[in-house]
C-alpha positions in Angstrom: -0.6 -14.0 33.4 -3.9 -12.3 34.6 -5.8 -10.3 32.2 -4.5 -7.0 33.7 -0.9 -8.2 33.6 -1.5 -9.1 30.0 -2.8 -5.8 29.2 -0.1 -3.7 31.1 2.4 -5.9 29.1 0.9 -4.9 25.7 0.9 -1.3 26.5 4.7 -1.5 27.4 5.2 -3.5 24.0 3.3 -0.9 22.0 5.5 2.2 23.3 8.7 0.7 21.9 10.5 2.6 19.3 11.4 -0.8 17.4 9.8 -3.5 15.8 8.3 -6.2 18.5 8.3 -9.6 16.9 7.0 -12.4 18.7 6.6 -16.2 18.0 2.6 -16.3 18.6 -0.5 -17.0 17.0 -2.9 -14.5 15.7 -5.4 -15.2 18.7 -2.8 -14.9 21.4 -3.6 -12.3 24.2 -0.1 -10.7 23.7 -0.6 -10.3 19.9 -2.0 -6.7 20.6 1.5 -5.7 21.6 3.3 -7.3 18.8 4.0 -5.9 15.6 4.8 -9.3 13.8 4.1 -12.7 14.7 6.3 -15.6 13.5 6.1 -19.5 13.7 9.4 -20.6 12.3 12.9 -19.7 13.1 13.7 -18.9 9.3 10.8 -16.4 9.3 12.6 -14.7 12.3 15.6 -14.6 10.5 14.3 -13.1 7.2 12.9 -10.2 9.5 15.9 -9.6 11.4 18.0 -9.4 8.2 15.3 -6.9 6.7 15.3 -4.8 9.9 18.8 -4.5 10.3 19.3 -3.5 6.6 16.7 -0.8 7.0 16.0 -0.1 11.0 14.8 3.3 10.4 12.2 2.6 7.8 11.1 -0.6 9.9 10.7 1.5 13.1 8.5 4.2 11.4 6.4 1.3 9.7 5.5 -0.2 12.9 5.0 2.9 14.6 2.8 4.0 11.7 0.5 1.0 11.7 0.0 0.9 15.5 -1.0 4.6 15.3 -3.4 4.3 11.7 -5.5 1.1 13.1 -6.9 3.3 15.9 -7.5 6.4 13.6 -10.4 6.9 11.1 -9.3 6.3 7.6 -9.1 10.0 6.8 -6.9 10.9 9.9 -4.9 7.6 9.4 -3.9 8.8 5.7 -2.5 12.2 7.1 -0.5 10.2 9.7 0.9 8.1 6.9 1.8 10.6 4.8 3.5 12.6 7.5 5.6 9.5 8.4 6.3 9.1 4.8 7.9 12.5 4.4 9.9 11.7 7.4 11.4 9.1 5.9 11.9 10.9 2.5 14.5 13.1 4.4 16.2 10.0 6.0 19.8 8.5 5.0 18.2 5.2 4.2 16.1 6.7 1.5 19.3 8.7 0.2 21.3 5.6 0.1 18.4 3.7 -1.9 18.3 6.7 -4.4 22.3 6.5 -4.8 21.8 3.0 -6.2 19.5 4.3 -8.8 20.9 4.6 -12.5 21.5 8.1 -13.5 19.3 9.5 -16.2 15.9 11.2 -16.5 12.4 9.6 -16.9 11.9 6.8 -19.3 9.6 7.8 -22.1 7.1 5.2 -23.2 5.2 5.0 -26.4 1.8 4.8 -24.7 -0.9 7.1 -26.5 -4.3 8.6 -24.8 -5.2 9.3 -21.7 -3.5 7.8 -18.6 -6.8 6.6 -17.2 -10.0 5.4 -19.9 -13.2 6.0 -18.4 -16.5 4.3 -20.0 -20.1 5.0 -18.8 -23.3 2.9 -19.0 -26.2 3.8 -17.3 -25.2 3.6 -13.3 -21.8 1.7 -14.2 -18.5 3.5 -14.8 -15.3 1.7 -15.6 -12.0 2.9 -15.2 -8.9 1.4 -17.3 -5.2 2.3 -16.6 -3.8 3.1 -19.7 0.2 3.1 -19.6 0.9 -0.7 -20.3 4.3 0.3 -21.4 5.2 1.4 -18.0 3.3 -1.5 -16.3 0.6 1.4 -15.4 3.1 2.9 -12.8 1.9 5.8 -10.6 3.6 8.6 -12.2 2.4 12.1 -11.3 0.3 11.8 -14.6 -1.5 8.7 -13.6 -1.7 9.9 -9.9 -3.7 12.8 -11.0 -5.7 11.0 -13.6 -6.7 8.4 -10.8 -7.6 11.0 -8.2 -10.1 13.3 -10.9 -11.7 9.9 -11.9 -12.0 8.9 -8.0 -13.6 12.4 -7.3 -16.0 12.1 -10.1 -17.3 9.2 -8.6 -17.8 10.8 -4.9 -19.4 13.8 -6.4 -21.7 11.6 -8.5 -24.3 9.8 -6.7 -25.9 8.3 -10.0 -22.7 6.2 -10.3 -23.5 3.1 -8.5 -20.9 0.6 -9.7 -17.3 1.2 -10.5 -14.7 -1.3 -12.0 -11.3 -0.7 -12.1 -8.7 -2.6 -14.2 -5.4 -2.2 -16.0 -4.0 -2.6 -19.7 -1.1 -4.7 -20.4 0.5 -7.6 -18.3 0.3 -6.1 -15.1 -2.7 -4.1 -13.2 0.1 -1.5 -11.6 3.9 -1.8 -10.8 3.8 0.6 -8.0 5.1 4.3 -8.1 7.2 5.7 -11.0 10.6 5.2 -9.7 12.1 7.5 -11.9 10.4 10.3 -10.2 11.4 9.4 -6.6 13.4 11.8 -4.9 12.7 14.6 -7.3 10.7 16.8 -4.7 13.2 18.6 -2.7 10.4 20.5 -0.2 9.2 17.4 1.8 6.6 19.4 3.5 5.1 20.5 0.3 5.2 16.9 -1.1 2.9 16.1 2.0 0.6 19.2 1.1 0.4 17.7 -2.6 -0.5 14.2 -1.1 -3.2 15.6 0.7 -4.6 17.0 -1.9 -3.8 14.7 -4.9 -3.7 11.3 -3.2 -5.8 8.8 -5.0 -6.7 7.0 -1.8 -8.2 9.9 -0.1 -10.7 10.3 -3.1 -11.4 6.7 -3.3 -12.4 6.2 0.3 -15.1 8.6 -0.2 -17.1 6.1 -1.9 -15.2 2.8 -1.7 -18.2 0.4 -1.2 -19.0 1.1 -4.8 -15.7 -0.2 -6.6 -14.7 -3.3 -7.6 -11.1 -3.9 -8.8 -9.9 -6.4 -11.3 -6.3 -7.1 -10.7 -3.8 -9.1 -12.9 0.0 -9.6 -13.1 2.2 -7.8 -10.9 0.4 -5.5 -8.0 3.5 -3.9 -6.4 3.3 -1.2 -3.8 0.3 1.4 -5.1 -0.8 -1.2 -7.1 -2.3 -3.1 -4.2 -2.5 -0.3 -1.7 -5.1 1.4 -3.4 -7.0 -1.4 -4.7 -7.3 -2.7 -1.2 -9.5 0.3 0.0 -12.3 -1.0 -2.4 -15.6 -2.5 -1.7 -14.4 -5.8 -3.6 -11.2 -7.2 -5.2 -10.9 -9.6 -7.7 -7.7 -11.0 -9.1 -6.9 -13.1 -11.8 -5.0 -16.5 -11.2 -1.2 -15.9 -11.2 -1.7 -12.3 -9.6 0.9 -11.5 -7.1 1.6 -8.6 -4.6 4.7 -6.9 -3.1 5.4 -4.1 -0.8 8.9 -3.1 -1.5 9.1 0.3 0.3 10.7 -0.6 3.5 13.9 -1.9 1.2 14.1 1.8 -0.5 14.0 3.3 3.1 10.3 4.1 3.2 7.0 2.6 4.2 4.0 2.1 2.2 2.8 5.9 0.9 -0.2 5.2 -1.3 -2.3 4.1 1.6 -1.1 0.9 2.5 -0.5 1.5 5.9 -4.3 2.2 6.2 -5.8 -0.1 3.7 -3.8 -3.5 4.4 -4.0 -3.0 7.8 -8.2 -2.9 7.7 -7.8 -5.9 5.4 -5.5 -8.4 6.4 -4.4 -6.9 10.1 -1.4 -5.0 11.3 1.1 -8.1 11.8 0.6 -9.4 8.2 0.9 -5.8 6.7 4.3 -5.4 8.6 5.1 -8.7 7.5 4.7 -8.0 4.0 6.4 -4.6 4.1 9.4 -5.3 6.2 10.3 -8.7 4.4 9.1 -7.7 0.9 8.5 -11.0 -0.2 6.2 -11.8 -3.2 2.6 -12.9 -1.9 0.8 -15.5 -4.0 -2.7 -14.7 -5.0 -3.7 -17.9 -3.1 -2.2 -16.6 0.2 -3.7 -13.1 -0.6 -7.3 -14.9 -1.0 -6.7 -16.8 2.2 -5.5 -13.5 4.2 -8.6 -11.7 2.9 -6.4 -9.3 0.7 -8.6 -10.2 -2.3 -12.1 -11.6 -2.3 -11.9 -13.7 -5.5 -9.8 -15.7 -7.8 -11.4 -15.2 -11.2 -10.1 -15.1 -14.7 -12.2 -12.1 -15.5 -10.4 -10.8 -18.6 
């Protein structure tokens, strides 16, 4: 095909309302029009199964990542939040919620502030301090992170910021016991614009180094992926579970991961929900270094 024919076909592919999967390499001219790239039949079968299980979430995911890679970070975060709110009102998310056990939020004995801060000269340390809940991003944790990130953006004397987590995991993602508790989805979107940690972090992302370990699920990698540098301990692993819940990554992952590892790999992680090893994460550029920093 001529270059113009390739461009025309890519434009047509990118207008499709469903995930477009191709057996191709990353450098193929048609990659721009594809949402996921596979090399083996088993990969295609895995993707097909996941898409058939949650077709609405998979479709919204690829439409969102097509958009976010063309926008500024701030505008892309707004687009992601709007898409997330759309799916919060969808049947797939409601079906997932119905599978959750009845009961209120679990309570843990963790004491002190959810995020510990330490200052030495021009360095600031942040430590997620809810190990009993594997540092899940509850409303309490979300607000504490946002406030800490805003402090950095307002204080130019803070030159270096390191972020780590207490306990067996850096962060197990969103606090699932709080999912589905907000009935006004437009209000939920408004709150995300005001209190979303990623929105505050991106104002000074180049000053941050995240030290990851254990499980980094959902927000546990979506937020760190914005940072200037990400260091992971051996054995660290990553997962994007949201599509299986009828959602898309909503803590900034449709923006941060696409900028680190590209749209195709981000879609693949989110749709399949696989566990990604730290070695593959390094090869892809999701982390910058593997080092036992603890």
